[in-house]
C-alpha positions in Angstrom: -12.9 13.5 6.5 -12.7 11.5 3.3 -9.8 13.5 1.8 -7.1 15.7 3.3 -6.0 18.5 0.8 -2.5 18.5 2.4 -2.0 14.7 2.2 0.5 13.4 -0.5 -1.5 10.2 -1.1 -4.9 12.1 -1.3 -3.2 14.3 -4.0 -2.2 11.1 -5.8 -5.7 9.7 -5.6 -7.1 13.1 -7.0 -4.7 12.8 -9.9 -2.7 16.0 -8.9 0.5 14.0 -8.5 1.3 11.3 -11.0 2.0 7.7 -10.1 2.7 4.4 -11.8 -0.5 2.6 -11.2 -0.7 -1.1 -10.4 -4.4 -1.3 -9.7 -7.4 1.1 -9.3 -11.0 0.6 -8.5 -13.6 2.9 -6.9 -12.2 2.4 -3.3 -8.5 1.3 -3.7 -5.4 2.5 -5.5 -2.1 0.6 -5.8 1.0 2.2 -7.2 4.8 1.6 -7.4 6.9 3.1 -4.5 9.1 5.9 -5.7 11.9 4.6 -3.5 11.7 0.8 -3.8 13.4 -1.4 -1.2 12.8 -4.6 -3.3 12.6 -5.7 -6.9 8.8 -5.6 -6.4 7.6 -2.7 -4.2 4.3 -1.1 -4.5 1.7 0.5 -2.1 -1.9 -0.2 -1.7 -4.0 2.6 -0.2 -7.7 3.3 0.4 -8.9 6.2 -1.6 -10.6 7.7 1.5 -8.3 9.4 3.9 -7.6 7.3 7.0 -4.5 8.6 8.7 -3.2 5.2 9.9 -4.0 1.7 10.9 -4.6 3.1 14.4 -7.6 5.0 13.1 -9.3 2.0 11.5 -12.7 1.0 12.9 -15.3 -1.7 12.3 -16.7 0.4 9.5 -13.5 -0.2 7.5 -13.6 -4.0 7.8 -14.8 -4.6 4.3 -12.3 -2.2 2.8 -9.4 -3.7 4.6 -10.6 -7.2 3.7 -10.6 -6.2 0.0 -7.0 -4.8 0.4 -5.8 -8.0 2.1 -7.3 -10.2 -0.7 -6.0 -7.9 -3.4 -2.4 -7.9 -2.1 -1.4 -11.5 -3.1 -3.0 -11.2 -6.6 -1.1 -7.9 -7.3 2.1 -9.3 -5.8 2.0 -12.2 -8.4 1.0 -9.8 -11.2 3.9 -7.5 -10.4 6.5 -10.2 -10.4 6.7 -11.9 -7.0 7.3 -15.6 -7.2 4.5 -17.9 -6.0 4.1 -19.2 -2.5 5.8 -21.2 -0.8 9.2 -20.8 -2.4 8.4 -17.2 -3.4 6.3 -14.8 -1.5 6.2 -11.2 -0.4 6.2 -8.9 2.6 3.1 -6.9 3.6 3.9 -4.0 5.9 2.0 -1.0 7.3 4.0 1.4 9.4 1.8 3.1 12.0 2.7 6.4 13.8 6.0 8.1 14.4 7.5 5.2 16.5 6.3 2.7 13.8 8.1 4.6 11.1 5.1 6.0 9.3 6.2 8.9 7.0 3.0 9.6 5.1 -0.1 9.8 7.3 -2.5 8.1 5.0 -3.1 4.4 5.6 -1.0 2.4 3.2 0.4 -1.1 2.9 3.8 -1.8 1.3 3.9 -5.0 -0.8 7.6 -6.0 -1.2 9.0 -9.1 -2.8 11.3 -10.6 -5.4 14.6 -12.4 -5.1 16.7 -11.4 -2.1 19.1 -9.9 -0.9 16.8 -6.9 -0.6 16.3 -7.7 3.1 15.9 -4.5 5.1 14.4 -3.8 8.5 
């Protein structure tokens, strides 16, 4: 399934729910988290519906590679300080025990001056 009509993030991708976009191309959408944990906090998602990192297969390698190379550029663009004194956290919660709340693969990019340290 490329889209789940009941998925919050699929609805954002479809434009049914507004978001504050950071980046968009034909395969990837990045947008600000509505409940930020850090001065910089946005999500990067694939536009196709993949429920979690546990469902990623070899066919997704190129897409995930693009997400991983996009994250550092967007982190700087959104206000994270440069490496090595600056930096950011990249996090993907997977499954109930991993703290995943929205079952659409997503990566949190969080950074900025501390003390925003959480979990």
